[in-house]
C-alpha positions as CSV (number, residue, x, y, z in Angstrom):
1,M,229.6,223.7,134.3
2,L,232.7,222.8,132.5
3,T,233.7,224.1,128.9
4,P,234.9,221.6,126.0
5,P,238.6,222.3,126.6
6,A,237.9,221.6,130.4
7,A,236.1,218.6,130.1
8,A,238.0,217.0,127.4
9,H,240.9,217.4,129.8
10,A,239.1,215.4,132.0
11,L,238.2,212.6,129.9
12,L,241.2,212.5,128.2
13,F,242.8,212.5,132.0
14,A,240.5,209.9,132.8
15,S,240.9,207.6,130.5
16,D,243.3,204.8,130.2
17,G,244.6,205.7,127.2
18,P,243.8,207.0,123.6
19,L,240.4,208.2,123.0
20,S,239.0,208.6,119.2
21,K,237.9,212.0,118.3
22,G,234.7,210.7,117.3
23,Q,234.2,209.2,121.0
24,L,235.5,212.5,122.3
25,A,232.9,214.5,120.2
26,T,229.9,212.0,121.3
27,L,230.9,212.6,125.2
28,L,231.4,216.3,124.4
29,E,228.4,216.6,122.4
30,V,229.9,218.5,119.9
31,K,230.3,218.1,116.1
32,E,233.4,216.2,115.2
33,S,234.1,219.4,113.3
34,E,234.3,221.4,116.4
35,V,236.7,218.7,118.1
36,K,239.7,220.4,116.1
37,V,238.9,224.2,118.0
38,V,238.4,221.9,121.5
39,L,241.2,220.4,120.8
40,K,243.6,223.5,120.0
41,A,242.3,225.2,123.1
42,L,243.6,222.5,125.4
43,T,246.7,222.6,123.7
44,D,247.1,226.3,124.6
45,S,246.0,225.9,127.9
46,L,248.6,223.2,128.4
47,K,251.5,225.0,127.4
48,G,254.3,224.9,130.6
49,S,252.0,222.3,132.7
50,G,254.2,219.7,132.4
51,V,251.2,218.1,130.0
52,M,250.7,217.5,126.3
53,L,248.2,216.7,124.3
54,V,249.5,214.2,121.9
55,E,247.4,213.2,118.6
56,N,247.3,211.7,115.3
57,D,244.3,211.9,112.6
58,F,241.8,209.3,114.5
59,E,243.2,209.7,118.3
60,V,244.3,211.8,121.0
61,E,245.9,211.3,124.2
62,L,247.2,213.1,126.9
63,R,250.9,212.6,127.8
64,T,253.9,214.0,129.7
65,A,255.6,217.1,128.2
66,P,259.2,216.3,127.4
67,E,260.5,219.5,129.5
68,A,259.1,216.6,132.3
69,S,261.0,214.0,131.3
70,A,264.2,213.8,134.2
71,I,261.4,214.5,136.7
72,V,259.4,211.4,135.5
73,K,262.3,209.6,134.9
74,K,263.2,210.1,138.7
75,L,259.6,209.0,139.9
76,R,259.8,205.3,137.6
77,E,263.1,205.0,139.0
78,N,261.7,205.1,142.3
79,E,259.0,203.0,141.9
80,L,261.0,200.4,140.1
81,A,263.8,200.4,142.5
82,R,261.1,198.8,145.4
83,D,260.7,195.3,145.6
84,L,257.4,193.7,144.1
85,G,255.4,193.9,147.6
86,K,252.8,191.2,148.4
87,A,250.2,192.5,146.8
88,S,251.8,192.5,143.0
89,L,253.2,189.1,143.8
90,E,249.4,187.5,144.5
91,T,248.4,189.4,141.3
92,L,251.3,187.8,139.7
93,A,250.4,184.6,140.8
94,V,246.6,184.8,139.5
95,I,247.5,186.0,136.5
96,A,250.0,183.2,135.8
97,Y,247.8,180.4,137.2
98,Q,245.2,181.6,135.5
99,T,246.8,181.5,132.2
100,G,245.8,185.5,132.1
101,A,243.1,187.2,133.9
102,T,241.1,190.3,133.5
103,R,241.2,193.0,136.5
104,G,237.9,191.6,137.5
105,E,239.3,188.2,138.0
106,V,242.4,189.2,140.0
107,D,239.9,191.2,142.4
108,W,237.5,188.1,142.7
109,V,240.1,186.0,143.7
110,R,242.1,188.7,145.6
111,G,239.0,190.2,147.4
112,V,240.6,193.6,146.8
113,N,241.4,196.1,144.4
114,S,244.2,195.0,142.3
115,S,244.4,198.1,140.2
116,A,247.7,199.6,141.7
117,S,249.5,196.1,141.6
118,L,248.4,195.6,137.7
119,R,250.0,199.1,137.2
120,T,253.0,197.8,139.1
121,L,253.6,194.9,137.0
122,L,252.7,196.7,134.0
123,M,255.5,199.4,134.6
124,R,258.0,196.5,135.4
125,G,257.3,194.8,131.9
126,L,256.2,191.5,134.0
127,I,252.5,191.7,132.3
128,E,250.8,193.0,129.0
129,G,247.8,193.6,128.5
130,T,245.8,192.5,125.6
131,E,241.9,192.8,124.5
132,D,239.9,189.8,126.2
133,P,238.6,187.8,123.1
134,K,235.4,186.9,125.0
135,D,234.7,190.4,126.0
136,K,236.3,193.7,124.0
137,R,235.8,196.1,126.5
138,R,238.0,194.2,128.9
139,I,241.7,193.7,129.4
140,R,242.8,190.5,129.8
141,Y,246.4,190.3,131.3
142,N,249.2,187.9,130.9
143,L,252.7,186.8,131.7
144,T,255.3,188.6,129.5
145,T,259.0,186.6,128.5
146,E,260.2,188.9,131.4
147,A,258.2,187.3,133.8
148,L,258.8,183.8,132.8
149,A,262.8,184.7,132.7
150,H,262.5,186.3,136.1
151,L,260.8,183.4,137.6
152,G,263.4,181.0,136.2
153,I,260.5,179.3,133.9
154,A,260.6,178.6,130.3
155,Q,256.5,178.3,130.4
156,L,253.9,178.7,132.7
157,T,253.1,174.4,132.6
158,D,256.4,174.9,135.0
159,L,255.4,176.7,137.3
160,P,254.5,174.6,140.6
161,R,251.7,172.3,140.9
162,A,250.4,174.0,137.5
163,A,248.5,171.3,136.6
164,E,246.9,170.4,139.7
165,L,245.7,174.0,140.4
166,S,244.6,174.7,136.6
167,V,242.3,171.6,137.0
168,A,241.0,173.0,140.2
169,T,240.5,176.4,139.0
170,Q,238.7,175.4,136.2
171,E,236.4,173.2,138.4
172,I,235.8,176.2,140.8
173,I,234.8,178.1,137.7
174,N,232.4,175.7,135.9
175,E,231.0,175.2,139.5
176,E,230.4,179.4,139.4
177,A,229.0,179.2,135.9
178,A,226.3,176.8,136.6
179,D,225.2,178.5,139.6
180,A,224.7,181.9,137.5
181,D,223.1,179.9,135.0
182,A,220.6,178.3,137.6
183,P,217.2,179.8,138.0
184,L,216.1,181.5,141.3
């Protein structure tokens, strides 16, 4: 069985971003007043590991320690030096032509897991994630102005066949929604 600091480390490592201290307390099944002690123990255990705990009054997150910045910079430069692969270009196209998409929507269109492609596009600043207005638990990805400039267009409607493909996409979505609502 994991100690509370080890469990907190695992949860923070697995999360996509910061966790609220209240959420951490709930997941660890400890009182909120005990979270401070858990985080102190975790901070002490991370010293010299290349990872550090960053926290404010409400949230906590694992981040790369400043002393590891040179080596992490090399990693990022290597990743950014490569051309976008076919998978990343497909993912970018899905997001562009759907005028924003969630990871699940991208995965459905491509037929494969798109996590790595989304990460690459996020790191390069070609897409950004925002809270999905339809379901606040999901992230909706949209093209950035950097992506539009990279593609040589001023707006998404300037994409080749944008209007035609937008109508066809909406018809498919409507058909699928109707099929999902139909009684069995």
